[in-house]
C-alpha positions in Angstrom: 47.6 1.0 -63.0 47.3 -0.7 -59.7 43.8 -1.4 -58.4 43.0 -1.7 -54.7 40.5 -4.4 -53.9 37.9 -3.4 -51.3 36.7 -6.4 -49.3 33.0 -6.7 -48.8 33.5 -7.0 -45.0 35.0 -3.5 -45.0 32.1 -2.0 -46.8 29.7 -3.8 -44.6 31.5 -2.6 -41.5 31.6 1.0 -42.7 27.9 0.9 -43.5 27.1 -0.5 -40.0 29.2 2.2 -38.4 27.4 5.0 -40.3 24.0 3.4 -39.4 24.9 3.0 -35.8 26.1 6.6 -35.5 22.9 7.8 -37.1 20.8 5.6 -34.8 22.6 6.8 -31.7 22.1 10.5 -32.6 18.3 10.1 -33.0 17.8 7.1 -30.8 15.3 8.5 -28.3 13.3 10.1 -31.1 13.2 7.0 -33.3 12.2 4.7 -30.4 9.2 6.8 -29.3 5.9 5.4 -30.4 3.6 8.3 -31.3 0.5 6.1 -30.5 1.4 5.5 -26.9 2.4 7.9 -24.1 5.9 7.3 -22.8 4.7 8.0 -19.3 1.2 7.6 -17.7 -0.4 10.9 -16.8 -1.4 11.7 -13.2 -5.1 11.4 -13.9 -4.6 7.9 -15.1 -2.3 6.8 -12.3 -4.4 8.1 -9.3 -7.6 6.0 -9.8 -5.6 2.7 -10.2 -3.7 3.3 -7.0 -6.8 4.3 -5.0 -8.7 1.3 -6.3 -5.9 -1.2 -5.6 -5.1 0.0 -2.1 -8.8 0.5 -1.1 -9.4 -3.0 -2.2 -6.4 -4.3 -0.3 -7.5 -2.3 2.8 -11.0 -3.9 2.6 -9.5 -7.4 2.2 -7.4 -6.8 5.3 -10.5 -5.7 7.1 -12.1 -9.0 6.3 -9.1 -11.0 7.4 -7.0 -9.8 10.4 -9.1 -6.7 10.7 -12.1 -8.8 11.6 -10.7 -11.7 13.5 -7.8 -10.2 15.6 -10.1 -7.7 17.3 -13.0 -10.1 17.4 -15.7 -8.7 15.2 -15.8 -12.0 13.5 -14.5 -15.6 14.1 -13.5 -18.3 11.8 -15.8 -21.3 11.3 -13.3 -23.0 8.9 -9.6 -22.6 8.1 -9.1 -21.2 11.6 -5.3 -20.7 11.6 -5.6 -16.9 11.1 -8.0 -16.7 14.0 -5.6 -18.7 16.2 -2.7 -16.4 15.4 -0.9 -19.0 13.4 0.4 -16.3 11.0 3.0 -16.8 8.4 5.3 -14.0 7.0 3.0 -11.8 4.9 3.5 -10.1 1.6 0.2 -8.4 2.0 0.0 -5.4 2.2 3.8 -5.1 1.4 3.6 -5.9 -2.3 0.5 -3.9 -3.2 1.8 -0.9 -1.2 5.1 -0.7 -3.1 3.5 -1.4 -6.4 1.2 1.5 -5.8 4.0 3.7 -4.4 5.9 3.7 -7.7 2.9 5.3 -9.4 2.4 7.8 -6.5 6.0 8.8 -6.6 5.7 9.4 -10.4 2.7 11.8 -9.7 4.8 13.6 -7.0 7.8 13.9 -9.3 5.8 15.2 -12.2 3.8 17.8 -10.2 5.9 19.0 -7.3 7.6 21.9 -9.2 4.7 22.4 -11.6 2.6 25.4 -10.6 -0.4 23.9 -12.5 0.0 20.5 -10.9 0.0 21.4 -7.2 -3.4 19.8 -6.6 -2.1 16.5 -8.0 1.0 16.9 -5.9 -1.1 17.5 -2.7 -3.4 14.5 -3.4 -0.4 12.3 -4.0 1.2 13.3 -0.7 -2.0 12.3 1.1 -2.3 9.0 -0.6 1.4 8.3 0.0 0.9 9.1 3.7 -2.1 6.8 4.0 -0.4 3.9 2.3 2.8 4.3 4.4 0.7 4.5 7.6 -0.9 1.2 6.6 2.4 -0.3 5.7 4.5 0.8 8.7 1.6 -0.1 11.1 1.7 -3.6 9.8 5.5 -4.2 9.9 7.2 -1.4 11.7 10.4 -0.2 10.0 10.1 -0.4 6.2 11.9 1.1 3.2 10.8 4.7 3.0 13.5 7.3 2.3 15.1 5.1 -0.4 12.0 3.1 -1.3 11.3 4.2 -4.8 14.9 5.0 -6.0 15.3 1.8 -8.0 15.0 3.6 -11.4 16.4 7.0 -10.7 19.4 5.9 -8.5 19.7 2.3 -9.4 19.0 1.4 -5.8 17.1 -1.9 -5.7 18.0 -2.8 -2.1 16.7 0.2 -0.1 17.5 0.6 3.5 14.7 0.3 6.0 13.7 3.6 7.7 12.9 3.6 11.4 9.2 4.0 12.1 9.8 7.2 14.1 11.2 8.8 11.0 8.5 7.5 8.8 5.9 9.1 11.0 7.7 12.4 10.9 7.8 12.2 7.2 4.1 11.4 6.9 3.0 14.1 9.3 5.2 16.7 7.3 3.7 15.5 4.0 0.2 15.9 5.2 0.9 19.4 6.4 2.4 20.2 3.1 -0.5 18.7 1.3 -3.0 20.9 3.1 -0.9 24.0 2.2 -0.5 23.2 -1.5 -4.1 22.1 -2.1 -5.6 25.5 -3.0 -7.5 27.1 -5.8 -9.8 25.5 -8.3 -10.6 21.8 -8.5 -8.5 21.0 -11.5 -7.8 17.3 -11.1 -9.2 14.3 -13.0 -9.2 10.6 -12.1 -10.3 11.3 -8.5 -12.5 8.4 -7.6 -12.5 9.3 -3.9 -13.7 13.0 -3.8 -14.4 13.7 -7.5 -12.0 16.6 -7.6 -13.2 18.4 -4.4 -10.0 19.9 -3.1 -11.5 21.1 0.2 -12.5 17.5 1.0 -9.0 16.4 0.3 -7.7 19.0 2.7 -10.1 17.8 5.3 -8.9 14.2 4.8 -5.3 15.4 5.1 -5.9 17.0 8.5 -8.2 14.3 9.8 -5.6 11.6 8.9 -2.9 13.8 10.5 -5.0 13.7 13.7 -5.2 9.9 13.5 -1.5 9.6 13.2 -0.8 12.2 15.9 -3.0 10.2 18.3 -1.2 7.1 17.3 2.1 8.5 18.6 0.7 10.3 21.6 2.0 7.8 24.2 5.6 7.7 22.8 5.9 11.4 21.7 3.3 13.4 23.5 4.9 16.7 22.8 4.7 16.3 19.0 1.2 14.8 19.2 -0.2 17.6 21.3 1.5 20.4 19.4 0.2 19.0 16.1 -3.3 18.5 17.4 -3.5 22.0 18.8 -2.2 23.5 15.6 -5.1 21.9 13.7 -7.8 22.4 16.3 -6.9 26.0 17.1 -7.1 27.1 13.5 -9.7 25.1 11.6 -9.9 27.7 8.8 -6.3 26.9 7.9 -6.6 23.2 8.8 -10.1 22.1 8.0 -11.3 18.6 9.2 -14.2 16.3 8.5 -17.5 17.9 9.5 -19.9 15.2 8.7 -20.2 11.7 7.1 -20.3 13.0 3.6 -16.8 14.4 3.9 -15.2 11.2 5.2 -12.7 9.1 3.2 -15.2 6.5 1.8 -14.5 4.8 -1.5 -17.7 4.2 -3.4 -17.7 1.1 -5.6 -19.8 0.6 -8.7 -21.2 -2.4 -10.7 -18.0 -2.6 -12.8 -15.9 -2.4 -9.6 -18.1 -3.9 -6.9 -17.4 -3.9 -3.1 -14.5 -6.3 -2.4 -16.7 -9.2 -1.0 -19.3 -9.1 -3.7 -17.6 -11.5 -6.1 -16.1 -13.8 -3.5 -17.1 -17.5 -3.3 -19.9 -18.6 -1.0 -17.5 -20.8 0.8 -15.0 -18.0 1.4 -17.7 -15.7 2.7 -19.2 -18.3 5.0 -15.9 -19.2 6.6 -16.1 -15.9 8.5 -18.9 -15.6 11.1 -20.1 -13.2 13.8 -17.8 -13.3 16.9 -19.3 -14.0 20.3 -17.3 -11.0 21.5 -19.2 -8.6 19.2 -22.5 -10.3 19.8 -22.1 -10.1 23.6 -21.0 -6.4 23.7 -23.7 -5.2 21.3 -26.5 -7.2 23.1 -25.4 -5.9 26.5 -26.1 -2.3 25.1 -29.1 -3.3 23.1 -27.2 -1.9 20.2 -29.2 -2.2 16.9 -26.0 -2.0 14.8 -26.0 -5.8 15.3 -28.7 -6.1 12.6 -26.3 -4.4 10.2 -23.2 -6.2 11.2 -24.7 -9.7 11.1 -27.6 -11.8 9.8 -30.0 -14.0 11.7 -28.9 -17.6 12.0 -30.2 -19.8 9.1 -32.0 -22.0 11.6 -34.3 -19.1 12.5 -35.5 -19.0 8.8 -35.7 -15.2 9.1 -33.6 -14.4 6.1 -31.4 -11.3 6.3 -33.3 -9.6 9.2 -35.1 -10.4 12.5 -36.6 -8.1 15.0 -35.4 -10.4 17.7 -31.8 -10.0 18.6 -31.7 -13.5 20.0 -31.7 -14.7 16.4 -28.2 -13.2 16.0 -25.6 -15.6 17.4 -21.8 -15.5 17.4 -19.1 -18.0 18.1 -15.9 -17.9 20.1 -12.6 -16.8 18.5 -9.6 -19.0 18.3 -11.0 -22.5 18.1 -9.3 -25.2 16.1 -11.0 -26.4 13.0 -12.8 -29.4 14.6 -14.1 -27.4 17.5 -15.1 -24.5 15.3 -17.2 -26.7 12.9 -18.7 -28.5 15.9 -19.4 -25.5 18.0 -23.0 -25.3 19.4 -24.1 -22.0 21.0 -26.8 -23.9 23.0 -24.6 -26.8 24.0 -26.9 -29.2 22.1 -24.7 -31.1 19.6 -27.7 -31.4 17.3 -27.7 -27.6 17.1 -24.1 -27.0 15.9 -22.4 -25.8 12.7 -23.1 -23.1 10.2 -26.9 -23.0 10.6 -26.6 -21.9 14.1 -23.9 -19.2 13.7 -24.7 -15.8 12.1 -23.3 -14.8 8.8 -21.8 -11.3 8.6 -24.2 -8.6 7.5 -26.0 -8.1 4.3 -24.0 -5.0 3.5 -21.0 -7.4 2.7 -23.0 -10.3 1.2 -21.5 -12.0 -1.8 -23.6 -12.3 -5.0 -23.2 -16.1 -5.0 -24.4 -16.2 -1.4 -27.6 -14.3 -2.0 -28.4 -13.2 -5.5 -31.6 -11.4 -4.4 -30.1 -9.2 -1.6 -26.4 -8.8 -2.4 -25.4 -5.3 -3.4 -22.3 -4.3 -5.4 -22.5 -0.7 -4.2 -24.1 -0.4 -0.7 -20.9 -1.2 1.1 -18.2 1.4 0.8 -14.5 1.0 1.7 -14.0 3.0 4.9 -10.6 4.5 4.8 -11.4 7.0 7.6 -14.8 7.9 8.9 -16.2 11.1 10.5 -17.2 8.9 13.5 -13.6 7.8 14.0 -12.4 11.4 13.9 -15.0 12.4 16.6 -13.7 9.6 18.9 -10.1 10.8 18.4 -11.2 14.3 19.4 -13.1 13.0 22.4 -10.0 11.1 23.7 -7.8 14.1 22.9 -10.0 16.5 24.9 -10.5 14.0 27.8 -6.7 13.6 28.1 -6.1 17.4 27.7 -4.2 17.0 24.5 -6.4 19.7 23.0 -8.2 22.6 24.7 -11.0 23.1 22.2 -14.5 21.5 22.2 -16.3 19.3 24.6 -15.3 15.7 25.1 -18.9 14.5 25.7 -20.1 16.3 22.6 -17.3 14.7 20.4 -18.2 11.3 21.9 -21.9 11.6 21.2 -21.2 12.9 17.7 -19.2 9.8 17.1 -22.0 7.5 18.2 -24.7 9.4 16.2 -22.5 9.5 13.1 -21.9 5.8 13.2 -25.7 5.0 13.4 -26.5 7.6 10.7 -23.8 6.2 8.4 -25.1 2.6 8.6 -28.7 3.7 8.2 -27.8 5.6 5.0 -25.9 2.5 3.6 -28.8 0.2 4.4 -31.2 2.5 2.6 -28.8 2.5 -0.4 -29.1 -1.3 -0.4 -32.8 -1.2 -0.3 -33.2 -3.4 2.7 -36.3 -1.8 4.0 -37.0 -3.9 7.1 -33.5 -3.3 8.5 -33.8 0.4 7.6 -37.1 0.8 9.4 -35.9 -0.9 12.6 -32.7 1.1 12.6 -34.5 4.3 11.9 -37.0 3.7 14.8 -34.2 3.0 17.3 -34.2 5.4 20.2 -30.7 6.7 20.0 -31.2 9.3 22.8 -32.1 6.5 25.2 -29.2 4.4 23.9 -26.7 7.2 24.7 -28.4 7.9 28.1 -28.0 4.4 29.4 -25.3 4.0 32.2 -23.0 1.9 30.1 -22.9 4.4 27.3 -23.5 7.8 28.9 -20.4 9.9 29.1 -20.2 9.8 32.9 -17.8 8.4 35.5 -14.1 8.9 36.1 -11.8 9.9 33.4 -10.6 6.4 33.0 -14.2 5.1 32.7 -14.9 7.8 30.0 -11.9 6.7 28.1 -13.0 3.0 28.3 -16.4 4.0 27.0 -14.8 6.0 24.2 -12.6 3.0 23.2 -15.5 0.7 23.2 -17.7 2.9 21.0 -14.8 3.6 18.7 -14.2 -0.1 18.4 -17.8 -0.7 17.4 -17.7 2.2 14.9 -14.4 0.9 13.3 -16.1 -2.3 12.1 -14.6 -3.2 8.7 -12.2 -0.2 8.6 -9.1 -2.1 7.4 -7.2 -3.1 10.5 -7.5 0.3 12.1 -9.3 -1.2 15.1 -6.3 -3.5 15.6 -3.9 -0.5 15.5 -6.0 1.3 18.0 -6.1 -1.7 20.3 -2.4 -2.0 20.1 -2.1 1.6 21.2 -4.6 1.5 24.0 -5.2 -2.1 25.0 -9.0 -1.3 24.9 -11.4 -2.9 24.6 -10.1 -6.2 25.9 -9.1 -9.0 23.6 -9.0 -12.5 25.1 -7.2 -15.0 22.9 -9.2 -18.2 22.0 -8.6 -21.5 23.8 -6.6 -22.9 20.9 -4.6 -19.8 20.2 -1.0 -20.2 18.9 1.7 -17.6 19.3 2.1 -18.5 23.0 -1.5 -17.4 23.6 -0.6 -13.8 22.8 -2.4 -11.4 20.5 -0.1 -10.5 17.6 1.2 -6.9 17.5 2.7 -6.8 14.0 3.2 -8.8 10.8 6.4 -10.6 9.9 8.3 -9.3 6.9 7.7 -11.2 3.6 10.1 -14.0 2.8 11.2 -12.5 -0.5 12.3 -9.3 1.3 14.6 -11.5 3.5 16.1 -13.1 0.5 16.5 -10.2 -1.9 17.4 -7.4 0.6 18.8 -9.4 3.4 21.5 -7.0 4.7 19.0 -4.1 5.1 16.4 -6.5 6.5 18.9 -7.7 9.1 19.8 -4.2 10.0 16.1 -3.4 10.6 15.6 -6.5 12.8 18.7 -5.7 14.8 17.4 -2.2 15.4 13.7 -2.9 15.9 13.7 -6.4 17.5 13.0 -9.9 16.4 11.0 -10.5 13.3 8.1 -12.2 15.0 4.5 -11.4 15.9 5.3 -10.2 19.4 7.8 -7.4 18.7 6.0 -4.1 19.5 6.2 -1.2 17.1 7.8 2.1 18.0 4.5 3.7 19.0 3.1 0.7 20.9 4.1 1.3 24.5 0.9 0.3 26.2 
């Protein structure tokens, strides 16, 4: 009898083949961990995105949002105030980090009859984030932006801004249509599941974007505005401050400036521009936007507006630190320049008065919407309503909002002064009253809108780029050829990792520098 010897390597190979085949057949089932979800649910994704992007929006409000439109000036580290800007990955990185999660919410709910409210909310958030992103850089990845996993596209093409705006406007209209029925969403830290308020945000944001493109595509802008304003039952909008897009912080997640260092807070001071404009109108919002100078020894409030003092924008570091409002070199430096208001005070700056919750992140206010409508009516973009009424509503809403937030903070002296302020007399004064030529009315609207947009991301910068109002005069040590920047430069890592598409965008849009105007910026 002849015996065949079976080598151990053959047995081992056969066993491995059988094992591999079995593993392959049940691979997905075996590799699923029953203790962890394979994919995050929409209710878990939404709050993280909203918190991350609202925090970023607030930080931009503190940086370029404050200094470029001259609400605040830099006392130290003045390069940003002098337009010495480097290529910026902020908000680029956070926006695309968030967009991956938003696209997951859209994908999971678009065709799900029970998920339409999540789908609509995600479209609104997507539109807000992209409006933020494209108004910072211009052309950005949009159509192919989140196809890295599904289509293995890790170098997406940049979409022209005109197409991005068309997409955002369409998405907001879709969102309004699909957001119906019961409030069946969770994880909503903006509106606590109130679907009607989300619809009002969608249509109010749509009006903001339509106004943004009104000088470059007036036909689309006016058609969209009238569609909304002529049918408010179908397209509801903000009707008061309580419906605005305002993210409320809490003690676990405090307002963005609450945990900052004292030094970082004190680098940013009241601008002479804001001081001058508010004092010229005897505008008591100054006691909210700033604090009395330390040299006055008045603490966080003074009944004398002379105790609120700003400094010029755009000074170099030495001049900024040595600046004296009075011209007396013995009265120079931080003790003679106002800090920004107590609403934003950091805990390390003032443990007694700082509040984690009094300051909200303003994504879009009711006041802003009213000024949009005032301009639209004055320019005959819409035929409904009265421009003067919209204008006055915007002013009153701004004062009411800040009085409410000051009361939340418990700063009773500021609240009492603001509450006693004669708002009727303020509105009736010649420099505020809605009188004069159409151009003069639009100038007044732009000024009051600028005041009301204080700490609203960099929306005031976007509106200035569109209108050129109110005037911004670069500081004496301004870089960038003495010109106010009109966009951010693309991040360096985008240039290195997606160079061909970056180059195509630059070729189409214009040089990647601070002075290349965006598509809608034709002022």
